[in-house]
C-alpha positions in Angstrom: -30.7 -2.9 7.2 -27.2 -4.3 7.7 -24.7 -1.9 9.1 -22.4 -1.9 6.0 -25.3 -1.3 3.7 -26.6 1.5 5.9 -23.2 3.3 6.0 -22.8 3.1 2.3 -26.3 4.4 1.7 -25.7 7.2 4.2 -22.4 8.1 2.5 -24.1 8.1 -0.9 -26.9 10.3 0.3 -24.5 12.9 1.7 -22.3 12.8 -1.4 -25.2 13.3 -3.8 -26.6 16.2 -1.9 -26.0 19.7 -3.4 -26.6 21.3 0.1 -26.5 20.1 3.7 -28.9 17.3 4.6 -31.0 18.0 7.7 -31.5 15.5 10.5 -35.2 15.3 9.6 -34.3 14.3 6.0 -31.9 11.7 7.2 -34.6 10.2 9.5 -37.0 10.1 6.5 -34.5 8.3 4.4 -33.6 5.8 7.2 -36.9 5.4 9.1 -36.0 1.9 10.5 -32.6 3.0 11.8 -32.9 6.7 12.8 -36.7 7.2 12.7 -37.2 7.1 16.4 -37.6 10.3 18.4 -35.4 9.3 21.4 -31.8 9.5 22.2 -31.1 6.0 20.9 -31.6 7.1 17.3 -29.3 10.0 17.7 -26.6 7.9 19.3 -26.9 5.3 16.6 -26.4 8.0 13.9 -23.4 9.5 15.8 -21.8 6.1 15.9 -22.3 5.8 12.2 -21.0 9.3 11.6 -17.8 8.4 13.6 -17.4 5.2 11.5 -17.7 7.1 8.3 -15.0 9.5 9.5 -12.8 6.5 10.3 -13.3 5.3 6.8 -12.0 8.6 5.5 -15.4 10.2 4.6 -15.3 13.7 6.1 -18.9 14.1 7.4 -19.5 17.4 9.3 -22.4 19.5 10.6 -22.8 23.1 9.3 -25.0 25.5 11.2 -26.4 27.3 8.2 -27.0 30.9 7.3 -29.1 33.1 5.0 -27.9 31.2 1.9 -27.4 27.7 3.3 -29.7 25.5 5.4 -28.3 23.7 8.5 -27.5 20.0 8.2 -24.9 17.4 7.5 -22.6 17.3 4.5 -19.4 15.8 3.1 -16.7 18.4 2.3 -16.1 17.4 -1.3 -13.0 19.5 -1.6 -11.4 17.4 1.1 -12.9 14.1 -0.1 -12.7 14.1 -3.9 -9.4 13.7 -5.8 -8.8 15.7 -8.9 -9.7 14.1 -12.1 -6.9 11.6 -12.7 -8.0 11.0 -16.3 -7.2 7.3 -16.1 -8.6 5.0 -18.8 -10.9 2.3 -17.5 -8.3 -0.4 -18.0 -5.9 1.4 -15.7 -8.5 1.9 -13.1 -9.4 -1.8 -13.2 -5.7 -2.7 -12.6 -5.5 -0.3 -9.7 -8.6 -1.8 -8.1 -7.4 -5.3 -8.7 -4.0 -4.6 -7.1 -5.6 -2.8 -4.2 -8.2 -5.6 -3.6 -5.5 -8.2 -3.7 -3.5 -6.3 -1.1 -6.6 -5.9 1.2 -7.5 -9.6 0.8 -4.2 -10.6 2.4 -5.3 -9.0 5.7 -1.6 -8.5 6.7 -1.0 -5.5 4.5 0.7 -2.8 6.7 -1.2 0.1 5.2 -4.6 -1.6 4.8 -6.7 1.2 6.3 -4.9 3.9 4.3 -5.3 1.7 1.1 -9.0 1.3 1.8 -9.3 5.1 2.2 -7.4 5.7 -1.1 -9.5 3.2 -3.0 -12.6 4.9 -1.7 -11.4 8.3 -2.7 -10.2 7.1 -6.1 -13.5 5.4 -6.8 -15.5 8.6 -6.1 -13.0 10.7 -8.1 -13.3 8.5 -11.1 -17.0 8.0 -10.5 -16.5 4.3 -11.0 -19.8 2.5 -10.3 -19.7 0.2 -7.3 -16.0 0.6 -6.6 -16.5 2.9 -3.6 -18.9 0.3 -2.1 -16.3 -2.4 -2.6 -13.6 -0.3 -0.9 -15.8 0.7 2.0 -17.0 -2.9 2.6 -13.4 -4.1 2.5 -12.4 -1.5 5.1 -15.3 -2.5 7.3 -14.4 -6.2 6.9 -10.8 -5.4 8.0 -12.2 -3.7 11.1 -14.4 -6.7 11.9 -11.5 -9.1 11.3 -9.3 -7.2 13.7 -12.0 -7.2 16.3 -12.4 -11.0 16.0 -8.7 -11.6 16.5 -7.6 -13.0 13.2 -4.9 -15.7 13.4 -2.5 -13.3 11.6 -3.1 -10.5 14.1 0.5 -10.7 15.3 1.9 -10.3 11.8 -0.5 -7.4 11.2 0.6 -5.7 14.4 4.2 -6.2 13.6 3.7 -4.7 10.1 1.9 -1.8 11.6 4.7 -1.1 14.1 7.4 -1.4 11.5 5.5 0.8 9.0 5.2 3.5 11.7 8.9 3.1 12.4 9.7 3.5 8.7 7.6 6.6 8.4 9.0 8.2 11.5 12.6 7.0 10.9 12.7 5.4 14.4 15.2 2.7 15.3 13.9 -0.8 16.2 15.5 -3.4 18.4 15.0 -7.0 17.1 15.5 -10.5 18.4 16.1 -12.3 15.1 16.4 -16.0 14.2 18.9 -16.2 11.4 18.2 -18.3 8.3 21.6 -20.1 8.0 22.9 -20.5 11.6 19.4 -20.6 13.2 20.9 -18.7 16.1 19.0 -15.8 17.7 20.8 -12.5 17.7 19.8 -9.1 19.1 20.1 -6.2 16.6 19.4 -2.5 16.4 18.2 -1.8 12.9 17.3 1.5 11.1 14.2 0.5 9.1 14.3 1.9 5.6 11.2 0.2 4.1 9.0 -2.9 3.8 8.4 -5.1 0.8 6.7 -8.3 -0.1 8.1 -11.2 -2.1 6.8 -14.7 -2.6 3.9 -14.1 -0.2 6.3 -13.1 2.6 7.0 -9.7 4.1 10.5 -8.3 4.6 12.0 -5.3 6.3 15.0 -3.6 4.7 17.3 -1.5 6.8 20.7 -0.7 8.1 21.8 -3.3 10.7 24.1 -1.8 13.3 25.3 -5.3 14.3 26.5 -6.2 10.8 27.2 -2.6 9.7 25.5 -3.2 6.4 22.0 -2.9 4.8 20.2 -6.2 5.3 16.7 -7.7 4.7 14.8 -9.3 7.6 12.1 -11.9 7.1 9.2 -10.9 9.3 8.5 -14.6 10.2 11.9 -14.8 11.7 11.5 -11.8 13.9 11.0 -13.2 17.4 10.3 -9.8 19.0 10.7 -6.2 18.1 10.6 -2.9 20.0 10.4 0.5 18.4 12.4 3.2 20.0 9.9 5.2 22.0 12.2 8.1 22.9 11.5 11.4 21.2 8.8 10.0 19.0 8.7 13.0 16.7 12.5 13.2 16.2 14.0 10.9 13.6 16.8 8.5 14.8 18.5 8.3 11.4 18.6 9.3 7.8 18.4 6.8 4.9 21.8 6.2 3.4 22.4 8.0 0.1 21.8 5.8 -2.9 19.6 3.2 -1.2 16.9 1.8 -3.4 14.1 -0.4 -1.9 13.1 -1.5 -5.4 16.6 -2.8 -6.1 16.7 -4.6 -2.8 13.2 -6.1 -3.2 14.2 -7.6 -6.6 17.4 -9.2 -5.5 17.8 -12.9 -6.0 18.8 -15.2 -3.1 22.4 -15.4 -4.3 22.6 -11.6 -4.4 22.3 -11.1 -0.6 25.5 -10.4 1.2 27.0 -13.6 2.7 30.4 -13.8 0.9 32.5 -11.5 -1.2 30.9 -10.8 -4.7 32.0 -13.3 -7.4 31.0 -13.1 -11.1 29.6 -16.5 -12.2 29.0 -17.9 -15.6 26.4 -20.6 -16.3 25.3 -22.4 -19.4 21.9 -23.8 -20.3 21.2 -26.4 -23.0 19.1 -24.8 -25.8 17.7 -21.3 -25.9 16.5 -19.9 -22.5 12.7 -19.6 -22.1 11.2 -16.3 -20.7 10.5 -18.1 -17.5 14.2 -19.2 -17.2 15.4 -15.7 -17.9 13.1 -14.4 -15.2 14.3 -17.0 -12.7 17.8 -15.4 -12.8 16.6 -11.9 -12.1 16.8 -8.6 -13.8 20.5 -8.1 -13.4 21.6 -11.3 -15.2 23.4 -10.8 -18.5 22.5 -13.3 -21.3 24.2 -14.4 -24.5 22.9 -16.9 -27.0 25.7 -18.9 -28.8 25.5 -22.1 -30.8 22.0 -22.8 -29.6 23.0 -22.5 -26.0 22.3 -19.8 -23.5 25.1 -18.4 -21.3 24.2 -16.3 -18.3 26.4 -14.2 -16.1 25.4 -13.2 -12.5 27.2 -11.7 -9.6 26.8 -13.9 -6.5 27.4 -13.0 -2.9 25.8 -16.2 -1.7 27.3 -19.0 -3.9 25.4 -21.7 -2.0 22.1 -20.2 -3.0 23.2 -19.9 -6.7 24.3 -23.6 -6.6 20.9 -24.7 -5.3 19.2 -22.7 -8.1 21.4 -24.2 -10.8 21.0 -27.8 -9.6 17.3 -27.3 -9.8 17.7 -27.4 -13.6 19.2 -30.9 -13.5 21.5 -31.8 -16.4 20.1 -28.8 -18.4 22.4 -26.4 -16.6 26.2 -26.3 -16.1 28.4 -24.0 -14.1 31.3 -22.7 -16.2 33.0 -20.4 -13.7 34.3 -19.9 -11.1 36.2 -23.2 -10.9 35.6 -23.8 -7.1 31.9 -23.5 -7.6 32.0 -25.8 -10.6 33.9 -28.4 -8.6 31.5 -28.1 -5.7 28.6 -28.7 -8.1 30.3 -31.9 -9.4 30.8 -33.2 -5.9 27.1 -32.6 -5.0 26.0 -34.4 -8.2 28.4 -37.3 -7.6 27.0 -37.7 -4.0 23.5 -37.7 -5.4 24.4 -40.3 -8.0 25.9 -42.6 -5.3 22.7 -42.3 -3.3 20.4 -43.4 -6.1 22.7 -46.1 -7.5 
């Protein structure tokens, strides 16, 4: 029997049991794995027991008394979640989202997520879901042992997630996006988020004295402050919202002073076009045209976005940005003429 199948069958046996399962009963259920009488069978079971514990399944031995026989059991009060009363479609969405995160293999809370999916599946009594979650967790362990190509990213995410949870300062060597220069920064990590398939850390940068986002691929090296590991180094600034930061568009990140910009699109804006300008854009439809207002702190990024629409989009204000767009378009026209 394959290891993953054996672990799942062993977990299922213990979870179905109404009273502790004796070592003899376990041997009878798994004769090819634990059926021997020597120390090898016991050590193999102990390794499997430890792996189930690592997967979040609380297996333990009880000595027994007058009312209860001795044996192994899973403490269901520690393992089962309360009835969440979720409809099947909501459970399906949760499993889909969780499976997608685990499939990336660079999810910072992969092991915790696998445990949560396992518990959720048993709480909901969803057939097969627990097996999927446990196999995913085992596969993650195997991938780690084999040295996946993304191990460095995974380790970095793990270190940052620990720093976020413990509110520990991190020291970064960071390659900037615009100047491409490397800078050393002390950062108070507030949270991690993913966008466009890439991971970002949000936090207060002591060098810039502002809240910034850091692309993990541009972190050259990082070191978590090891001093007083149980004592937080900072408190998250009041009013900070990771959700708001994670949904910012490229032109909303602080490079310049904020400027209100107005743009016009020919014809009504499609849902995709509205989404491309982000949730904070303000839209008006007049005379069959769409006018959108956004606040830009990085006008270069907004200009690139508007130019991607070709002659369908036009910058109305501010005037300097409008003139810059004209110059860019004129230069492109000269190149193709």
